[in-house]
N, C-alpha and C positions, 0 to 999 in steps of 0.2 A: 372453609371457604380458599378455595387457589391465591396462590401471590399472581399481582397484574404486574405485569412487564411491556414496556411500551419501547417497540423496534422504531429508531428513526430510521425510515427507508425500508421499500418491498423489492428490491431490483433482484434481478435473478442469482446474484452473488450471494445475496441475502435469504436466500429461500431455505439454506440446510439449515441455517441458525433458527429461522422460524419455525422451520419443521420441530428440529429438536429440543426445543422450547413449550413446546403444544407436547413433543412424546414424555416430557419429565412430569409434564401435568400442568404448567403454566396457564393461566390465563391473558392470551395475546394481542396484545394491541399495536396496528401498524399504523404511521403517517407519512405521509411526503405527497407533494400536488402533483403525481402521478398517478389516477385511480386503476389505469390498467397495468401497471404493475405487478409481476407474476405472484408476488408475495403477499399480497393483500388476499390472496384465494386463500391462503392455509391460515390465516390470522382470524382470530374470533369477532373482530372489529376493527374497520379504518376507519382513518379521518383524513381529510385533505386540508392538510397544512405541512406546508414545506418544512423541512428539516433543518435549513436555516434562519427560521423564524422565531428566534430565541424565546422573544416574548408570548409569540402565539404556541407554542410547544409547551411554556410552562404555564398558560391559560389550560391549554386541554388537559395535561398531566395533575392538574389540580382537579378539575371538575369529574376527571376518571379517577381521582385517587390511587394513583399508582404506587406499585412498591419498589420498582426499580425503571432504568431507563440505559436502553443501549443501542451507540452508535456502532453498530457491527461491518466492518469492513468498509467506512465511511469518513473520509477526512473532514469532507466541511461538515458533516454532523458532529462529530469529537465534542469541538466549543458548546455547543448546544447542549449534547448530551451533560457535559461537568456544569454548564452555568445552571439548568434546572435541577439537577441535583444539589447544586450546592443551595440554592433557593429553598429549597421543600425537604434539606436532609439528609437526602437520600443516597446511599454510597457513590462514593467519587474521589478523582483525583481532585487537587483545587483546581479550580478552572483557570484560574490566573496561568496555573503551569500548562494546563492544557493551552490555552488559547497563546501561551509564548511559544509551545512546539509546534503549533500548527502554523505561525508565522516564519519563514527563513530566515529574515532579518533580525527578530528579534532573538531566536533559536541561537541563530551564528554567534548575537553580542553575547549571549551568556557562556557559550562555550567557551571565547575568546576570555571572557572576565573571571572565569575560572580555572584557565591553566589548561585548557585543552587545544589540541592541535587543529586547525581551521587554515583554509588556504587564505591569501588576501583577499578581498572582498571589500566590494562598497554597498551599500542600497542608494538608491538613484530616483529620483521621477521624472527628470527630461535627460533629453539625449546627450546635449551640451555638457553635463556632469558625469554623464557614461563616459562619453567620448575623453574629458579630458584623464578621468581615472585609466582608461582602456591605454592610451599613449604612453601611460608610467610602467605598466607592465611589458615586458619584452617576452612574452612568451603566449601561449592558445588561451583561450579566457572561456567560461562558460556565460549564457544571461537567464537568468529564469523568474519569473514571479515570485514575490515573495509569500503567495497564499493560491496557488492553484496545485492540484494535484492531476496525478496519471501522466506527469512529462509533459503537459500543455504547455505552450510558449517557451518550452526549453530550446536554446541553441548554440552552438560552438561559433564562436566568433574565432576566425582564422586569418582574417584581414580587416582593415576598416572600408573596403571597397563596399560592401552589402549591410556595415552594421547599422547603421539608420535603418533601413528596412527591418531588419531582426529585431531591433529596439523597440520598433513602432507595434510590432506581431507579440512578440513578448510580453509587453506592458498593455496592450490590450487586451490579455488573460487575467489581470490583476481586477479585484474590484476596490483595493487599496490604492492602484495607481503606482505601485512604486517594485522596481526589479531590484534583484542582487547580482552585479557584474563581480564575479571571481575569477582567479587562477585556474589552470586546469590542473588537477592531480595526475599525476601519472603511476598507475598503479601495481601491485604487485598480486599477479595472477587475476584470480575471481574478483569482482564487485563484490559484498557481501548482503545478502538480503534474509527472508526469511522471518518467522514471528519469534517471542517472547512472550512470558509472563510473569508477573511483580507478584509476589504474597509478600504481606508487611514488608515492604520496603526491598526486598530483595529479589531477585531475578532467578526463582523457584524452578523456572524451564526455559530453556529456548531451542530450536533448532534452525543454527546457520545453515543459507544454502548460498549456493553461487549464481549470479543473476547473468542471464545471458542476453545480448541484443541485438535488434531485429538489422538485418541485412539492409532492408528498406530505411530505416533511420535508425545508426549509428549509435542514438543517444537513448534511443527508447526501447526500453525491457519487452522482452516476447516470452522469458522463459526465467523461471527458477527451479535448478536443482539440488537434491537433496540427496545425504548431507554435504556440506561443504568439502573440497578437495584441499582447502589449505591446512597447513600441518598442525600439529596437535599444538605447538606454542603459538603457532599464531593466533589460531580458536580461544585459546586461553589468555591471551593478550586483549583480545577484543572484549569478552567478558568482563573482564574486570575494567575495562574502561568505561565499558558502558554501565557497569553496575554502580561504579566511580560517578558516570553523570546524572544516575536515577537517584541516588544518596544526596547528590548536591543540589540536587532540582526539587526534591520532594514528592518522588511519585511512590505512591504506596502501595497501587494495587494495579490488578487487570492487564490486558494484554497491548503489546508492542509490537509494533511492526518495524524492521532495521534496514539501513540502507548507509552501508560502512565502507570506505575502503582504507587499505591498506599499501604504504608508500611500499618503494624501493629501499627505503631505511627500516623499514618495519614499522613505522609510525601510524598508527589509527588515527582517520580523520572519521567522525561522527557527521555523515551529509544530512542527515534527516531520522530521527524516530517520532514514527508516526504513533499516537498515543490512542489506539483501537487495534483490531485483528487486520492483517494482511489482504488486499482483496485477489481477485482472480483464483480463489479457490485456496488458498496460500492453507488455513486452516485442515480444509481435506489433505494437500498433501502433506502437511506436518503429521497430521495422524496415521497416516499410510508409513511413515518412514520411523516415527517413534511409538505408536501405537496409544499416544496421547491426546484425546478429544479437545480442544482448545475450546471450543463452542460450549461443552458443558462449562468448562470453568467460568469463560465469559457473562455466560447466563446465571449462573450462582455468583460471581462476583457484584454483578450488577444489581442482585438483590442482598446483598449483603449475607449470603451465606458462607460457610466454613470452607474456604480453598487450602488450608493446610496440606493434605494430602496428595497435594500436587508432587511430583519429582520427575526429575530428567528423565526420559523414555530413553530405552535402547535404540541405538539407529540398525534400521536394515535398509541394504542399500538395494537399488540403487532407483530415485523415483525423481519427476521433474511434473512439472506444470507447460502448458505452449499455449500461447493467446493467438488462438485463428484470425488471420487479419491478410490483408490484400497488399501487395505490391503496386497497385494500381488503383485510380478510380474507373469505374465502370459499370457493366451489368455484369453479374456472373452466370456465365453459361454452362460450366459442367464444376464440379469437384472430384478430384480423383484422388483413392487416397492408399498408397503401396501396403502390399501385405507385409512387409517389414514394418512400418508405424500400425497398420492394422492389429499383429502382433503384440503391441504393448501399452494399448490403451485399455485403462482401467474406467474411465469417464470419458463421452462427449457432449458438448451442448453448441446446437449451431444457433447462433440470432439471425440468419439469414438461411433464402431459400433461393432456390434455380431461377433466375430470370428480377432477381432482386437488386438495385443499385447498390453500390459499395465506393465507400472512400477510402483513399488510399490511408495507409497506417501511419496518421499524423501524431499522434497522440491515440493515449488509451479510450477515448472513447470511441473509437475509430474500429475497436477490438469486434470481431465477428463471431466470437465463441469463445471457447475455453476444451482444454483437453490436459488430464491426469495419464500419465506414462508410467510404465513399469518398465525397467529393464533389468538383466542378468548380471551385468559388468559396468565399469565405470568406462570401459573401450566400445561398447554397446551404446551407451546413456551419449558419451561425446560424439561419436560416428554420428547418432542417427539425428542428434539439434543442430549439428554442425552443416546436415544434410538435408533438415525438412523440410526445406522449398522442393526438394525435389520428391519427395516422399508425400505432400500434400501440395497439389495443384489443384489451386481454385485459378477457373481459365475465366479473366475479365477481359471484356470487349467493349 
């Protein structure tokens, strides 16, 4: 009898993993509260249970007698997968660890207590405390909800003039009603993103990439290019620091998604480590770059199967993804793709049609689709990413 795997979610970015599990011969079950999500069309059965409803998913998993559960490319669902797995003695990292990594304040506290570099920061629940803390830091600040994903509610604080509004906007995205205010880190080169995979406590695979930010919202990533352009000694330093974290925190298995900065002194700041695969088709991007299919290993790990054959892939240069988005709100009148961009496209998916109403790119929920791109050189990649708004013109009025 085929092993039964429960996928938490059936969104567009989860379809490829659901299809892969079917291709590998497993019985695939999906659940979330959105029955029209495209992934459900490719599963063997679907159940209308929210992926953040831990007790609901646990009851469903017991009823269905699953062999494994996977929160593929989903921050909110990662704690649920760990909780259910721990309750049912299925393969997982400790629930307490996954839950802590999914809360920016708890994760930052752990980093500081264990000797990792962290910015000056404070978790607060009200504006008065936040204001008092900001007044003690004489430099640019960042405010972010402790438990949101996709850059929702993240703002830069350049002055006190609009801080109260940004505080109110930021905390509105937090279910816990908590935000972190922290000093701005001035990075050396690109912010580092990408995915990795842990086998028996070791970072057996990683593909570090460089994060590119939207010109519409300079705090919101719109692209990751691989491999990273940081020098080898920086890459090794980041690898070693990430491994030290996994050893300290007790991570034993599975996919991880990186968000890391290196400052002008070459100090490594681990901003976030998502205990799941990256979203926006980062695993597919990684596969193009290295030949390693992270979907397969994520599925195997969730089912308790051997992943010891995983090795670093040879990086083939150069690739990126690009999150399609609009620079303003309105109705889409036309979409124009230049010949230069068209020649680089490996994959393209739109979540909209002409005459649809779209929102400005304020956070990842406003994405209009995704592209995977291939380049012949570093110069071509950087040139196209820097001018992409003139190579992909979404006319909105």
